N, C-alpha and C positions, 0 to 999 in steps of 0.2 A: 264679628260677623255672625249674623243669625243663621243657625243651622236649619236647613230645610231639606226634606227628603227629595232625592232626584227621581224624576219620572222617566225611567228608561223603557223604551218600547211600549209606552202606554197605549192601551187599546188594541194591541196586536193579538192575533189568535194563532195558536199552534206554533208559537215561536220557541226556539231553543237557542240559548246562549251558552256556548262552550267556555268562553273566557271574556270577561268584561273589565276593562280598565277605564275609569272615569275620574276626572279631576274637576272640581268646582273651584273657580278662581274668581275672587272679587276684585273690584276696581275697574279701571278703564282698559285693561289689557289682559288678554287670556290666550292660552294655547288651545287649539283643538286637540284634545288628548283622550278621545274616546275611541276605543277599538273593540269592535264586536266581531267575534269569529262564529260563523254559521257552519253547521255540518255540511259536508259536500253533498249529501243526499237531499238537502233542502235547497240547494242551488240549481240553477239551470245548467245544462251542459256548457253553454257559452260562458257562464260565470266562472265555473271552476276550471275550464280549460284555458281561458284567457287567450283566444286565438289572435293572430294579427288581423286587424280589421280590413286592411287595404291590400291584401296579397292575392285575392281571388279574381276571377274574371268578372265578378259583379261589382268591383271597386269603381270609384269615380275616377276615370282615367285622366281627367283634367287636373286633379289634385295628386294622383298617385300614378306615376309613369310605370310602364311605357304607355303612351297615348297612341296605341296601335289598333287599327281595324282595317279589314279588307274593304276597299272601295267597291261599290256595286259593279258587278260584272268582271271583277278581277279575282285571280287565284282560284277560279272555280274548279278546275281539274284537280289541283293538289288538295284542296279542302275536301272534295268528294272522295278522293283516294284515302285520306286519313279517316274520314267519317265512316266509310264502308268497312275499313279494317276494324275500327272501334266497335261497330255495331254487329259484326259478324258473329255467328253462333260458334262458340268454342268447340262444341261437340261435333260439328260438321267438318271442321278442319283442325284436328288436334295438332298438326304440325305448324300451324300459323303461330309465330312468336307472340308472346304476351306483351312484349316491349317493342315500341317503335321509337327509334332515335332519328330525328330529322335535324341535320346539321347544315350550316350555311355561313357565308361570310357576313361581315357587318352590314346591316341595312338590307338584307335580302328578304325581310318580311316574316321572320320566324314568329315573332310575337303576335303579329296580325293574324297569321294562320291559326295559332293556338287559340286566340280570342274567338275567331270565327267557329272553330271546331267546338269549343265549349258552348257558345251561344246556340249553335245548331242542336247540340245534344239537349240543351234545356228546352228548346222549342219542340223537340220530338219526344220529350218526356223520358229521356234516358238519364240515369243517375250519373252525375259528373261532379268532381271536385278539382280544384286547381290551386297552384301556387306559382306566382310570377316573381322570380328572383330579380332583384335590381340592385346594382352596386351603389354603395354609399347612401343607402336608405335605412340605416339602422338594422333592425332585426330581419328585414327582407334580404339583406346581404349575408345573413348568417343562416345556419341550418337547424339551430336548436329548437326553434318553435315551429318547425315544419310539421311534426307529428301532431301536435295539439291543434294546429290550424286546420289540417286536413281532417282530423277526427271530428272537430266541431262541425265542419261542412258535411261530413259523412253522416253524422247523427241527424242532420236536417233533411238530407235527401233519401237516407235509408233509416227510418226511425227504428227498425228492428235492431240496429247496432247499439243504440243508446244504453240499454241495460248492461251490455258487456263492457262498454267504455267506462261506465260508472263503477262497475265491479273492479276493473283494472286500477282505476285511480284510488279507490278505497283501499285496495291491497297495497298500493305503492304510490303515496301522494307525491313523491319526488318526480313522478312522470311529468308533472305539469310545470316543473321548474323552467324559467325562461332562459337559462344558460346551461353550460356544459356540466354543471354539478349534479351529483347524485346518480343519474341513470344514463347509460350509453344511448346513442342515437338508434342503434340496432334494436335495443330493448324497447325503446319508445315506439318505433314503427311496428314491431311485432305485437306489443300489447295494446296499442291504441288504434292500429289500422288493420293489420293482417288478421289477427286472431278474432277481433270483434266481427269483421266482415265474414270470415270463414264460419264463425258460429251462427251468424244470421242466415247464411246460405244453407247450412245444415238444418236450421230450424224450419226452412221453407221446403225441405225435402231433398236437399242436395242441388247440384248444378242443373239437373234436368227439371227440377221444380222451380228454378229461378226464372222470374218473368221480367220483362222490360229491357232485355239486352244486357250485355256485360257492363259492369261498373267501370267507369273511366276516371283515371287519375292523370292529370296533366301537370308536368313540371316544366315551366318555361324559363329560359335563360339560366340553365344550370351552371354555365361557365361564369356567371356573375356572383356565385356563392363564394365567399372568402374561405370557407372551411374545406379545403381541397381533400384532405385525408378523410374527412367524414363523408364527402361526396362519393369517394371510392367505396367506403364501407356501405353506404346506402345502396349503391349499384350491386355490389357483391351479394348483399343480403336479399335484395329483390330477385336476383337470379336464382339464388338458393331456394327461395320461397316458391317460385314457379316450377323449379325442378322437382320439389317435393309435392306440389299441388298442381299438376298439369291441366286438370280440368276445371280449375276455379274460374268463374266468370268475371275476370278482372283484366283490364288493359291499362298499361301505363305508357303515356305519350310524353316523350322528352324532346326538348329542342335546346340547342346550344351551338356555339361556335366550336370548331374543331380545336380542342386543347388536349395536350398529352394525357393529363390525369383523367380525363373523361374518355377519350378515344381508346386508351389502353384497356379499359374495363368494359366498354360497350361494343367495341368491334370484335365480337365473339359470337359463336353459335348461340342461338336462343334470343338474339336481338335482330330485329329487322332494321336495316339502315336505309336512309333516304337522303340523298344529296339535293338540297333545295336549288342548287345551280341548274339541275336538270329541269326545273319547273319554271324558271324565269324566262319571260318572253317579251319582245318589244310590244306585242299586242296588249299585254297586260299593262305595261307602262303607258302606252297610248291611252288606254281606257282610264287608267288611274288619273291622268292629267286632264282629260276632257272635262270632267265634272267641276273641279275647282276653277279652271280657266273660264268656263261658261258662267259660273257664278260670279266671278270677279268682273267679267265683261258687263253683266247686268248691274252690278253694284257700283262700280268705279266710274265716275263721270269723266275722268281724264281719259280712260280707255275708250269710252263710248264716243267721246269727241274725236279721238284719233281715228277710230274706225270710220266715222262719217266722212272724214277728210281723205283717208288713205286706203280704205277698204279693209279686208279681213286681217285680223291679227289674233294670234300668230299666223303667219302664212304657212301653207302646207310644207314648204321647204324648211322653215324655221322649226316646225313641229318635228319633222323627220330628223333634222340635225340635233335637236334637243334630246329626242328619244335615243338616238345612237350614242350621244354623249353620256347619257345616264347609264347605259350598259346594264340594264336589268336591276339596278339597286333602288329599291323602293324608298329607303331612307334618304338617299341622295336626291331622288326625284322630289320627295316631300320638302327637303331643305332648300333645294334649288327654287322650287315654286315659291316658298316663303321669302326667299331672298329677292326674287324677281318682283314680287308684290309688296316688298318692304316699304317702310316709311320713307317719305321724301327726305333726302339727305340734306338737312339743314344744319348739320353738326360740324361743318367745315372740313369734312373728309373728302376724298376723291371719288366717292361712290356716285354712279350715275343717278340722275334725278328722277326719272320716271320708269315704269315697268317696261316701256318700249325701249328705253336706253339700256336697261339692265339685262334684257334678254340676250342680245348679242354679246354682252360682256361675259355672261355665264358660259357661253360656248367656247370662250378662250381660257376658262379655268382648267387647271390640271384635273384630269379624271380622279375621282375619289372625293373624300370629304375634307381632306386637309386644306386644300385651296379655298374651299367654301368657308371653313371655319376661320381661316386667317383673314379672308376678305371681310367677313362679318365682324370679327373682333376689331378690325381696324376702325370701324365706325365710332367706337367709344374709347379708344386707347388714350386720347388726349384729355379725357375728363378726369377730375380729381378722384383719387382713391381707386382708380380702375384696377391697377395691379393687385391691390389688396383684395378687392371685391372678387375679381375673377379667380384668383388663387384660392380664396376661401371657398368658393363654390366648388372648385375642383377637389379640395382636400377635406371638406366636411364629411364626417361619418354619417350624418343624417341631414336631409335638407332643412333649411330654416326659412321662414318668411322674410320678406324684406326688412321688417322691423327687427327681427331677431339677428339678421346679419349686421344691421346698423348698430344694435346694442352690443354685440360681440366685438365689433371693430371700433366702437367708440365714436361713431359718426352719425349723421342724421339720416333718417329713412329716405328723405327725398333725394339724397345724394346717391343712395343705392339704386333707387328707381331710375334716376337720371342716367346712370351708367348702364342699366340693363335694358332700357326701353328700346334702344336701337339694335338689340341682339335677339329679338324675339323669333328670328328665323332658326336659332339654335338653342335658345334658352326659353323655357316656359315661364313667363312672368305673369303672375295672377293679377287680377284687378283690385285686390284688397291687400292690406298689410299683414294679414294673419294666415294666409295660405302659403305653404312652402314653395320656394323657387326651385324648379327642377330642370335638368337638362333634357332636351328632346331625345337624345340618344346617348348611351353611356360611352360611345366612341369619342364624344367631346372630352370627357375626362381623360381617356387614354391619350388623346392628342395633347391636352394641356400638361399632362404629367410626363411626356416624352420630349426632352429638350431638342432632339434632332428633328422632330416634326413641328413643334410649336415655335421654336426660336425665341423671339422676344416676348412671347405670351406664356412662356414656360412657368408653371407653378412649382417653384423650387421647394424641395423638401424642408428647407429652413423655415418656410412659412408655418410648418407644424409648431415650431418654437414660438412664433408670434401668436398662434391660436392658443397654445398652452398658457402663455402669460396673460393673454386677454381673458381666458377662461378663469384663471386664478383670480384676476382682478375683479371679475364679475361675481365670483363666489365670495371673495372678501368683502366686497361692497354690500352684498346682501347681509352677511353675518354682522357687519358693523352696524347696520341699521336694525338688526333683529338679533342681538347677542343672546346666545343660549337657546335659540329656537331650534327645534328638531324638524328636519325636513324629511317627509316620507314621500319619496319620488313616486312610488307606485300609486299613492293615493292623492297626489297633488296635481293631477292633470288639469290644466286650465287655470290653476291657482298661481303657479310660478310663471315668470316670463319665459318665452321660448329660449332666449339666450342663456338664462340661468339653468333651466332644465338641461339644455345641451351641455353646459359647462360641468354640471354635476355628473352627467352620465358619460361624457366622452373625453374629458380632459386627460384621462389616463391613456386613451388611444394616441393622442398627440404626444404624450410623454414617452410612449414606447418608441416613437420615431426619433426621439431626441438625442440619444448618445451619439457623439461625434459631430452634432450640428450646433450645439450650444457654444456661443462665444462666452468669454468670461463674464461680461456684463450681464448677459442673459442668465447665466448660472447664478450670479450674485442675487439678481432680482427674484428668480424663482425660489431660491432658498428663503429669502426674506418673506415673500408672499406666503409660502407654505408654513413657515414659522408662525406668521400672524394668524393664519386660518386655524391651525392646530390649537392655538391658544384661545380661540373664541368658541369653537364648536364644543358641544357637550363631550366630556371625557368618556362617558359610557353610553353606547347606543341603547335606545329604548326599543320596545317591540315595534316592528315594522319600519325601522330606520333604514333598512335595506342598503341600497346602493351607495348612499352618500358616505357612510363610514367605511365601506369596503374600498371605495376610491380614495378617500382621504388617507386611510391608514396604509393603503398600498403605496401611495406616493411617499408617505413618511418612511417607508421601508426601502425606498430606492437610494442606495448609498451615495451615488454621485450627485443626487439632488438635495439631500438633507444633511450631508456630512459637513460639519462646521469647518473642517479642515479645507474644504474646497473653496471657501470664501476668499476673495482677494484680501491681501494683508491690510490694506488701508480701510477695510470695512469692519475690522475687528480689533479688539485689544484684549489681552489675556493676562491674568495674574495667577498666583498660586492656587487660589480657590475662588476666582471670579473671572468673568469675561464680559465684554461689552460688544454689542452688535449695532452697527450704524446703518441707517436707511440708505440704500444705494443711490436714490435720487436726491438725497439731501447733501451729497458731497459735490462741491464745485471743483471743476478742473480747469486749470489754466496752463498754457504752454509757455515756458520761459527757456529761450535758447535751445529749443528742440526737446526739452525735458518737461514731461507732464508733472504739474504740481497740483496736489489735491488738498483742499481745505475743508475742515469740518466746521459746521456752525457752532458746535459746542463739543467740548472734550471732557474727559473724566480721568481721574487718577485716584487710586487708593492711598489716602494720607496716613491714616492710623487704624489699627485694629485694637479694640478695647476689650480684653478678656474679663470675664466675671464668672464667679461660681454659680450664679443664679440666672435664670432666664430673664431677658430684657422684655418688658411689656410696653414701654413708651420712652420716647426721647424728646428733648426740647433744648433748643439753643437759646442763650440769653440774647437780648436785643442788640448788644454790642458785639456779639459773636465770640466773646472771650471764654465762655463756659458752655459745657454741654451737660445737661442733667439727664439721668437715666433712672427710670423706675423699675424695680426688680420684683420678681415673683415672691422673694423671701421677705418682702416688706421693707427692705432698705432702699434708700435713695442716694445715688452716687452723683457727685458733681466733679467733672473733669476739666482741667485747664487745657484748652485746645492747643495752645502754643507748645506747651511742654509735654502734653499727653500724659499728665500725672493726675492722680486722684487728689482733688483739692478739699473735698468735704464728703462725709458719708453720714446720713441721718439714719439712725437705726430704729427699726420698728420694735416696740416693746410687747412682751407677752406672745400670744399666738401670732404667727406670721400673717400679716394682712397685706396682700399684694398691692403694689402701687400701679394703678391703671391710668392715671392722668397727671400731667405736670403743667405748670405755667409760671414763667418768670414775671415779676412785676416790671413795669416799663423802665424803672430806674436800675433794675438789675440787682437790687439789694435783697429781694425777697423771692422765695420759691413756694408756690402752693402745690400740695400733693393731694390726690384723691385716691381712696382705697376701695378694695372690694367690699368692705363692710359698710361703706357709705360715709366714712369720716373724711373731713377736709382739714388739713393742717397747713399753717403758714410758718415757714422757717426763715430765720435770719441767716443769710449766707456767711456774713463776716463773723458773727458770734456763735454760729452753730447752735442756735437756740430756737425753741418752738414759741412763736409769737402769738399763736392763737389756734384753737380747735373749734371747728364749726360742725355741729351735729344737726341733723335734720333729715338727710337722705336715709332711706331704709335699705337701699341696695347699692351696687357698684356705681361709683362715680366715673363715668367713661370719659368725661371731657371737662376741662377747666380753662378759663380765659379771663385775664385781667382787662379792664377797660383801659383805653389809652392814657387816661389821666391817673390810673392806679387807684381810684376811689371805689370801684366796684369789682367784684369777683363773680363771674357767672359759672355755674356748675350744671352739668347735665348727667342724669342718672338712669340706671336701669329701672328705678322705681317710677318711671314715666314722667318725671318732673324736671323742669329747669328752675333753678333757684338763683335769685339775684341777691348777693350779699353786699352789705356795706362794710368795707374793710378799713376805712380811714382811721378809726380809733385804734384798731389793732396795729396799724403801721405807723401811728404817730402823726397822721395827716390831720389838719384841722377838721373838727367834727361837723362839717356843714351838712352832711347827709346822715349822720348817725342817728338822728331822731326817728328817721324812717325805718332804721334797721336794728334798733335796740329796744328791748322792753324795759319796763320800769326798774327791774333789778339789774339792768346792765348786761343781761345775756344777749347773745347775738340772735337775730331772727332774719328772715328773708322773705322776699316776694316769691311766690311759687307760681310758675307757669306750667300748666299741665300739658302732657303730650297728647291728650285726647281732645278732639274737637267735637262739640255738640253742634247746635245750629250756629252757623257763622253769621246769620243775619241779626239785625237788631242792635240794641244798646248794650254796652258792657257796664257791669257794676262790679266794684271791688270791695270785698267784705273782710272784715277783721275777725278772726276767731283765735283768741288766746295770743300766742306769740307769732302767729303766721298770718300773712296776708294772702288770700286766695283770689284767683281769677275765676269769676262766675260767668256763665252764659245765660243765666236766668235773671231777667230784669226785675222780677218780683221779689227776689230774696233781699231783705234789708240787713243792714249791719246788726250783728248780734243774734239774728234769727237762723243762722246756718246750723243745721242739726248734725249729729255725728254721722248719720247715714250719708248726708251730702258730702262730707269730707272724704269718706271712704269711696264714694262714687268718683270723685275727682282723681283719685290715685289707685283705682282698682286694677286688678291683674289683667283686665281686658284692654288696658291702655297700652301704648307703644313705648318701648324704651327710648330714652334720649341718648343717642350714640355719639353725637358730635355737635359742637357749637363753635361759633367764631363771631367776632365783633368787627364791624366796619372800622376802617382807619380813623374816621372822625368820631368814633364812639357812639354814634347815634343809633345804629341798627344792630340787632342781634339776629343771627341765623342759627337755627337748630335743626339738625337732621335726626331722623328717628327710624324705628324698626319698620314702620309702614311705608317707607320710601318717600315720604313727604319732607319738604324743607319748609319750615315756618319762619317768617320774618317778623320781628317785633321792633317797634319803635321805642327806644329807651329814653328819648328826649322828654317824655312825660314824667319821668321820675323827678319829683319836685326837689329843689335845692333849699326850700324854706320849710321850717319845721311844721308849719300849720297845714300843709297840703299833703294829700295822699293820692297820687296819681301813678299807679304802677304802669308798666309797659303795655302798649297796645298792639295786638296782633293785626298786621296789615296785609299779609299775603301768605298763601300756601303755594309752593312751587311743586308742580306735579310732573313726573317724567320717569324717575327711577322706579324700578319694579321690586326692589328689595332694600335691605337695610342701607341707610346712608351712613357710612363709617367716617367720612372725613369731609371737612369744609374749609375753604380758604378764600378770603377776599384778596383781590389784587391790591397792591400797596396804594394805588391811587383810588381804590374803591369803585372802579368802573365795572368790574365783572366779578362774579362769584364762581368758584370751582367746587364741584362736589364729586366724591367718589363713593361707589356703592358695592354691595356684595354681588351685584349682577355683572361685575367685571368691567364696568364702564365708568367713564368720567363724563360729567356734563358741565358746560360753561353757560352761565346765566348772565344775560345782559341786565344789569341793575342801574344803568345810567340814569334812569328817570328818578331814582331816589335822591339825586343831587348830592351824592357823597363827595364828589370831586369832579372837576371838568375833565373831559377826555384828554389824555396826554398827546402832545404833538407827535411823539414817536409812533403812535398808532393813529394814523389819519383816517379820513373817510374811506380810503381804499382798503382799509383793513377788513379781514374776514369777520371782525366783530362789529363793524359799523352798522348803522341803522339800515334796515332793509336786507341785510345779508342773512345768511343762515339757511340751513336745510329745512325746508318747509315741512318735511315729514317729521321733524323733531320738535316743532313748535308745540309747547305744552298747552293743555286745555285752559281756557279762560275760567276764572273763578270769581264769583261775586262775594265780596267780603264786606262786613258791616262798616259803613261810614267811609270806605275808601274806594268804592266802585270796582271796576274790573281789574283783574291782575294784569300788571304791565310788564313785569319781569318775564323774559322768555328765554328758552333754551336756544342758543345759537350754534352750539356744537355738541356732538356726542363723540367722545374719544374712546375707541375700543381697540384693545390689543393685549391686555393682560390675560393670563390664563386662569386667574382666580380673582377673588374679591379685592377691590382697591381699598386699602386700609388707611392710607395717608396721602395728603396732597400738599403742595407748596407752590407759590408763585414767586418768580424772580422779582427783585425790586423794580425793574423797568417794565414788568408785565409781559416780556417777550416769551418767557418760558414757563411752562407748568411741569412740575416734577411729580410723579406718582409712585408710590410704593405699594406692593401687592403681597398677598398671601402666597403668591407663586414664587416668592423669594427674589423678585426682580424689581428694578426701578426703571421708569421710562421718562424720557425728556420729550416734551411736546412743544412744537413751534407754534406760537399764537400769532405769528405774523400773517401777512396776506397769503391767500390761497395760491398754491403753485399753478404755474401756467398750464400744467397737464390736466388739471381737473378743476375747472372753474364753474362746474354745474352747481356746486353748493359750497358753503363755507365749511371748512374742516380744519382740524389740527393734524399736522403730519408728525408721526413718530420720527424723531431724529435718532434716538439711540435707546437701546434696551440693555 
């Protein structure tokens, strides 16, 4: 690859880079791996505080609940009362508490009042900041980003506080952490809110010099914050602050339901209490309903037609009954109105058909929200997936859009929309697939999570287990498609799907709910999924990897989830120094006479252990399965008799030990070829323990050897970047029909050299002879005898890629070679002439692109229908080579197979490549098999093509089922891991 300087921050001015990590990656695949850290003083306050965007009164209420606001003419008195307190001069009434706590029951309009108070303050030019807590909305239901969010808003409305906030963060960067780590909540509030505001007041000449009225902080829905202990610390600290600073021009307005952990700390001297029940009136409810009813009467043609025929609707009597039934609850009023004006019930439920029919029906509902919730949910309960969808909405840690819910549950988006469209009276369903689905009020979640209230709609805690498993499946699916990729959640907003982002951030939350809820089958599957994910993700987190490794390693440390002992006995097999783990979903279960019988599609047993004093570098079975050859690091080659497990032969290396890196038995089983670290190839006679020939030519390690099916050719691949085709017929006593091509005048062996480096792949090929070696040239103008020494060096230069693996198709026509650059090259061997007068070496016909790192192993299926490759990127790929015509498709793998034409994961289809004389690349990747924790060093295909076995540097082997895709995942062709 040509080295070019990287232009980082080109053209920028006054830029300061504290730390820069940048990777240039060539090829068709790259990771975004550039991280630039900018000094805090060069960032805006918003950038370094990272506030929650949708927590204030300026949020988009349609996207970020609560969608609460006071209808015109309602809540006038109570809003005026709060606004007067907030704007009053501290110095004129020093006994007036700095804190006002307004409490009320569900639906009494607390959030609407807070919203109106904030908006009035904005209109009147008084400084105000706000935080609206809301349950099950991620960070808005936590307290740890409260200080940074309020501080960011404060710097905007009171610019004098910004320098003090910057100084605090510079002194303690941990203040901006989005979680509980590093600094306490009290310290964050003191350093980011109270002290900066106090310093800005002092800079203005103290409280008397402060203009614009007191600074107002509003905290709405404090009861919806999950961190109850920290809520108490927050209250105690603000009380202490005002005790020490009684004249500070600061007010704090808090709203919540009455809950013990809040009431016990706010019902104290120094806090003004206000019960919202005292401010609820039928007049307000009447006014609240008038506006939407009038609007609907103008819009709805059915209502207009009814009024023309029957007169006023609703009648005064119906209005009075409705107001009395609502009993002062604004949320109940809002939901009842939505229910009355709901969609026409064409869903087969018992819901009345028109607003006029539904109005008297609502008057018979039980007072409160539960009856309304049950009545509304009944509209959709007959639809597919309804229990899963509604339980998911109830238990999600953060809202997801309809597309995210669908992806997480493994269903279609239209099915989610279909189930929710009838529930819009209680659930806010956006008009697009990318805006989160939210509940109109958090009391719906309370209803769904309380079995005594919700009955058949109860969201059982066991659904947490389902969400955990679906989250793990979502995460595994991503890593299988992108093995080794680093995910930086903080910097990946909008780049990852909503379901994947949710799974990475919140699967741990569903796990925490798990103990005691897992059935054994759930536990088995969760252990399997986590085992697979841990094997795929990078072992060491890089800079900015953040949450993903924290969550993943946390799960790995949960004993009941990752302990091998917790697996069902039928899913594991153990020996003294080995174990096997079976895929839970690949075990079939049948019941015979009331007893469950489980069958594994493939099983394994340890037959022999072959000890040796030296490290094993390679192994090879003979074609008849009688012998096993082992190449050793000390230069020796051992041949074992499989039946007796005894050493049959040992070929000793002479002189300095030259490690044996590759082996190949001849088809007849009488000969064994060995390749060494020094580049030498030897052919041994097994029966006579003799060296039948030594082939020199490679300059570096011979990583791979393969005999052709007829035994006349030996192919070798080397670290010197070349593949060599040797004629071995004379060495083995085979009639010398090909020897003229492979021997020089003095009878010494020579070979055709295929280089690992590709130049231009277009145009005509010429094959030129230089001494005892025939070279492949990509330059059509070089003629025989004209090749210079420099040309020869260029073909085998250090810039080329090692040849790490080779294999020959069963019919002997095609050679596949894998190399360091991740490419697999296919050569047609048919052009090797069998007559002495012709010289037509192999033709390069295709390059298979897909692997990102070294291709360590290659195996053709015995019928030649597909090719399997294993790489250093920890994945295997299955390539459809049917078009080569090696053999017809076997009957055992029919058109329904996952390898059939048209099947395959489209994300994995490799790039097309134009090659000289052969047109477009037609071999394609139909499967990517991911599961190993390290590079895949060896592959093998069973004789019937049903199984692929892979061995890895992680010390494990995996069995992959190449049969039809399982019924559970038919979205793409895939191989299922059966056993590891």
